[in-house]
C-alpha positions in Angstrom: -8.3 58.8 -35.0 -11.1 61.0 -36.3 -14.0 62.7 -34.5 -17.3 62.2 -35.9 -18.6 65.1 -38.1 -21.0 67.4 -36.7 -24.3 67.8 -38.6 -25.7 71.1 -39.4 -29.0 71.8 -37.6 -31.3 74.7 -37.0 -30.3 76.7 -34.0 -32.3 76.1 -30.8 -32.5 77.9 -27.5 -29.6 75.6 -26.1 -27.5 76.5 -29.0 -28.0 80.3 -28.5 -26.5 80.1 -25.1 -22.8 81.3 -24.9 -20.5 78.2 -25.5 -19.2 78.5 -21.9 -22.7 78.0 -20.6 -23.5 74.9 -22.9 -21.9 72.7 -20.1 -23.1 69.3 -19.0 -21.4 67.5 -16.1 -21.7 63.8 -15.1 -21.4 63.0 -11.5 -21.6 59.9 -9.4 -19.3 57.5 -7.7 -16.4 55.7 -9.3 -17.6 52.5 -11.0 -21.3 53.6 -11.1 -21.6 54.0 -14.7 -20.2 57.4 -15.3 -17.7 56.3 -18.0 -20.4 54.2 -19.6 -22.8 57.1 -19.9 -20.1 59.3 -21.4 -19.1 56.7 -23.9 -22.8 56.3 -25.1 -23.0 60.1 -25.6 -19.4 60.3 -27.2 -20.6 59.8 -30.9 -23.6 62.0 -30.8 -23.1 64.6 -33.5 -24.7 67.3 -31.3 -22.4 66.8 -28.3 -18.7 67.4 -27.6 -17.6 64.8 -25.0 -14.3 65.4 -23.2 -12.8 61.7 -23.1 -10.9 62.0 -19.9 -11.8 63.2 -16.5 -10.3 66.7 -15.4 -10.9 66.9 -11.7 -11.7 70.5 -12.4 -14.0 71.2 -9.5 -12.4 68.8 -7.0 -8.9 69.9 -7.6 -8.3 72.6 -10.1 -10.8 75.0 -8.3 -9.8 73.8 -4.8 -6.1 73.0 -4.5 -5.0 75.5 -7.3 -7.7 78.1 -6.8 -5.3 80.8 -5.7 -2.3 79.6 -7.8 -3.3 81.2 -11.1 -4.1 80.0 -14.5 -0.7 78.6 -15.3 -0.7 76.3 -12.3 -4.3 75.1 -13.2 -3.3 74.7 -16.8 -0.2 72.7 -15.9 -2.5 70.4 -13.6 -4.8 69.8 -16.4 -2.2 69.1 -18.9 0.4 67.2 -16.7 -1.2 65.7 -13.8 -4.9 65.1 -14.1 -6.4 62.1 -15.9 -6.6 64.3 -19.0 -2.9 64.7 -19.2 -3.0 61.7 -21.7 -4.8 63.8 -24.2 -1.7 66.0 -24.1 1.0 63.5 -24.4 1.3 62.4 -20.7 2.1 58.6 -20.0 -0.9 56.5 -19.3 -0.9 54.6 -16.1 -2.7 51.3 -15.2 -5.2 50.4 -18.0 -5.6 53.9 -18.9 -6.8 54.5 -22.5 -3.8 55.1 -24.8 -4.4 57.9 -27.4 -1.8 56.8 -29.8 -3.6 58.3 -32.8 -4.9 61.3 -31.1 -3.5 64.7 -32.1 -2.0 65.3 -28.7 0.5 68.0 -29.6 -2.1 70.0 -31.5 -4.5 69.8 -28.6 -1.7 71.1 -26.3 -0.7 73.9 -28.6 -4.3 74.9 -29.2 -5.3 74.9 -25.5 -2.2 76.8 -24.4 -2.9 79.5 -27.0 -6.6 79.9 -26.2 -6.1 79.7 -22.4 -3.4 82.4 -22.4 -5.1 84.7 -24.9 -5.5 88.1 -23.2 -9.0 88.1 -24.7 -9.9 85.1 -22.7 -8.5 86.1 -19.3 -12.0 86.3 -17.8 -13.3 83.2 -19.4 -13.6 79.8 -17.4 -10.5 77.5 -18.0 -12.5 74.2 -18.3 -14.8 75.9 -21.1 -11.7 77.1 -22.8 -10.3 73.4 -22.6 -13.6 72.2 -24.2 -13.4 75.0 -26.9 -9.7 73.9 -27.6 -10.9 70.3 -27.9 -13.4 71.4 -30.5 -10.9 73.6 -32.3 -8.5 70.7 -32.5 -11.0 68.8 -34.6 -12.1 72.0 -36.5 -15.7 71.7 -35.0 -17.5 75.1 -35.0 -18.9 76.2 -31.6 -22.3 76.6 -33.1 -22.6 73.0 -34.1 -22.2 71.9 -30.3 -25.4 71.9 -28.2 -23.6 70.7 -25.0 -20.0 70.0 -24.0 -19.7 67.2 -21.5 -17.3 66.8 -18.7 -17.2 63.7 -16.5 -15.5 63.4 -13.2 -17.3 61.3 -10.7 -16.2 63.5 -7.7 -18.4 66.3 -9.3 -20.9 64.9 -6.9 -19.4 66.9 -4.0 -19.5 70.2 -6.0 -23.0 70.5 -7.5 -23.7 73.7 -5.8 -20.6 75.3 -7.1 -21.1 73.9 -10.4 -24.4 75.7 -10.8 -22.9 78.9 -9.5 -20.2 78.9 -12.1 -22.3 77.5 -14.8 -25.9 78.3 -14.2 -27.3 77.0 -17.5 -25.4 73.6 -17.0 -27.0 70.3 -17.3 -26.3 67.5 -14.7 -26.3 63.8 -15.2 -26.1 61.8 -11.9 -25.3 58.1 -11.9 -26.1 55.7 -9.1 -25.3 52.1 -8.6 -26.3 49.4 -6.0 -23.5 49.9 -3.4 -22.8 46.1 -3.1 -21.9 46.2 -6.8 -19.5 49.0 -6.1 -17.9 47.0 -3.4 -17.5 44.1 -5.5 -15.9 46.1 -8.4 -13.5 47.8 -5.9 -12.4 44.4 -4.4 -11.6 43.2 -8.1 -9.8 46.4 -8.9 -7.5 46.0 -5.8 -6.9 42.4 -6.6 -5.3 43.6 -9.8 -3.8 46.8 -9.0 -2.5 46.0 -5.6 -2.5 49.7 -4.3 -2.4 48.6 -0.8 -4.6 51.7 -0.1 -8.1 49.9 -0.7 -10.5 51.6 1.8 -14.0 50.1 2.3 -15.0 53.1 4.0 -14.8 55.2 0.9 -17.0 52.8 -1.0 -19.9 53.3 1.4 -19.1 57.0 2.1 -19.0 58.1 -1.5 -22.2 56.0 -2.2 -24.1 57.8 0.5 -23.0 61.2 -0.9 -24.2 60.1 -4.3 -27.4 58.7 -3.0 -28.0 62.0 -1.2 -27.3 64.0 -4.4 -29.7 61.6 -6.2 -32.4 62.3 -3.6 -32.0 66.0 -4.2 -32.3 65.5 -8.1 -35.5 63.4 -7.6 -37.2 66.0 -5.3 -36.2 68.9 -7.6 -33.8 70.6 -5.0 -31.1 70.2 -7.8 -31.7 70.5 -11.5 -30.6 67.3 -13.1 -31.3 63.8 -14.3 -30.8 60.6 -12.3 -29.5 57.5 -14.3 -29.3 54.3 -12.3 -26.8 51.8 -13.7 -29.1 48.9 -13.5 -31.7 50.6 -15.6 -29.1 51.9 -18.0 -27.8 48.3 -18.7 -31.1 46.5 -18.7 -33.2 49.2 -20.6 -30.5 51.2 -22.5 -32.8 52.4 -25.2 -35.5 53.8 -22.8 -32.8 55.3 -20.5 -30.8 56.9 -23.4 -34.0 58.2 -25.0 -34.7 60.1 -21.8 -31.1 61.3 -21.5 -31.4 62.6 -25.0 -34.7 64.3 -24.2 -33.1 65.9 -21.1 -30.2 67.2 -23.2 -32.6 68.5 -25.9 -30.8 66.3 -28.5 -32.0 63.8 -31.1 -32.3 60.2 -29.9 -30.7 58.0 -32.5 -30.4 54.4 -31.1 -27.7 53.5 -33.8 -25.4 56.1 -32.1 -26.3 56.3 -28.3 -26.5 52.6 -27.8 -22.9 52.0 -29.2 -20.1 53.0 -26.5 -17.3 54.9 -28.1 -14.4 57.0 -27.2 -13.5 60.0 -29.5 -15.7 58.3 -31.9 -13.8 54.9 -31.9 -15.5 51.6 -30.5 -14.8 51.4 -26.7 -14.5 48.1 -25.0 -15.2 49.4 -21.4 -13.2 49.6 -18.3 -14.7 46.7 -16.4 -12.9 45.8 -13.2 -13.3 42.0 -14.2 -11.3 43.1 -17.4 -14.2 42.0 -19.6 -14.5 43.8 -22.8 -17.8 44.6 -24.6 -19.1 46.2 -27.8 -22.5 47.1 -26.6 -24.3 47.7 -23.4 -24.2 44.5 -21.2 -26.7 43.7 -18.3 -24.4 41.0 -16.7 -22.4 43.4 -14.5 -25.5 44.6 -12.6 -26.0 41.3 -10.8 -22.4 39.9 -10.7 -21.9 41.0 -7.1 -24.5 38.4 -6.0 -22.1 35.8 -6.7 -18.9 37.5 -5.9 -19.6 39.0 -2.5 -19.8 37.0 0.9 -22.5 37.6 3.3 -20.0 39.5 5.7 -19.1 41.8 2.6 -22.7 42.3 1.8 -23.3 42.9 5.5 -20.7 45.8 5.6 -22.5 47.5 2.9 -26.0 47.0 4.3 -24.7 47.9 7.7 -24.0 51.5 6.4 -26.5 52.0 3.5 -29.7 50.2 4.3 -31.4 53.3 5.3 -31.1 54.9 1.8 -30.8 51.8 -0.5 -34.8 51.0 -0.7 -35.3 54.6 -1.9 -33.7 53.5 -5.1 -34.9 50.0 -5.2 -31.9 48.2 -3.5 -33.6 45.9 -1.1 -31.3 44.4 1.7 -30.5 40.8 1.2 -29.7 40.1 4.9 -32.5 40.2 7.5 -30.3 40.8 10.5 -27.5 43.1 11.2 -24.6 41.3 12.8 -21.8 43.0 14.6 -19.3 40.8 12.6 -20.5 42.5 9.5 -18.8 45.7 11.0 -15.7 44.1 12.4 -14.7 41.3 10.0 -12.0 42.5 7.4 -13.0 42.8 3.6 -10.8 41.1 1.1 -8.0 43.4 0.0 -8.1 45.4 3.3 -4.7 46.2 4.8 -4.5 46.6 8.7 -4.1 50.4 8.5 -6.9 50.9 6.1 -9.0 48.5 8.1 -8.6 50.5 11.3 -9.1 53.9 9.5 -12.4 52.6 8.0 -13.8 51.5 11.2 -12.8 54.6 13.0 -14.4 56.8 10.1 -17.4 54.8 10.2 -18.0 55.2 13.9 -17.3 58.9 13.6 -20.0 59.2 10.9 -22.5 57.2 12.9 -22.1 59.5 15.8 -22.4 62.5 13.7 -25.8 61.4 12.3 -27.3 60.9 15.8 
């Protein structure tokens, strides 16, 4: 497995930033296009894309905040999704890095993370630097290093405190499509923990973040999944402009992971070799009226802001009470209780 060679370019303002401040974070909701966006940026010669989620802000800086660098390092290399880059065993449908230099990456990261000279540097930035060093990529050839964790949506203010010069890419998708993908995932995975509450709650958080980005309260760029898959060239040109990198359609319209072709992580288990618009409307055939009604019951106040018009004209009580496919009794009760709690808090 080889990483694309970085091209030598004239230094710009972005490149004159310290490496630690050349961060870019992708945030959104699970199944809203965060992984697709990262895959489209992966092969760009001016970028360094971490290929796995780290949960750095949601977990490393929260659960392990006071436990020291060793505990944080161990989480990243042994427990988080990024563990597969260090030799951890992949779980359900996780990408297998059989040709990836896992041991070299682990040794490089350990050496850099615990070098006394780096004691005051951010651990995630050191992980990105270690990733570059694993492939012998000089820091000055990287305009932005990119970390993708959907739950970054909950930590945007903290991100900009820690990385004031960071870029932020926020993805958003029709919440009805999100529900359809999560139903499909539960049918395959059989976790028995499928929560329809989190589908709508996470979407509302992502939509409110998207609103903040749109109004300029948060510096960033909003990418809607439907626009990305229907007009990939126009959207990716805009993304490249925001990141201050060259737009090359032969690179940024072809999804890759560590420079290799990537077939996607579709909930429907459909592989692809290029951006495909079909998933944007698949929910229309997959969801029942009651399932659509559950989503619209909770999200119809925010949906029109982003072009997601309600399909149902009436709001029926059964849309709230009827179980969704894949829901277990315990999760059903929790979802309805949390939904009522949130409704009361918004009044």
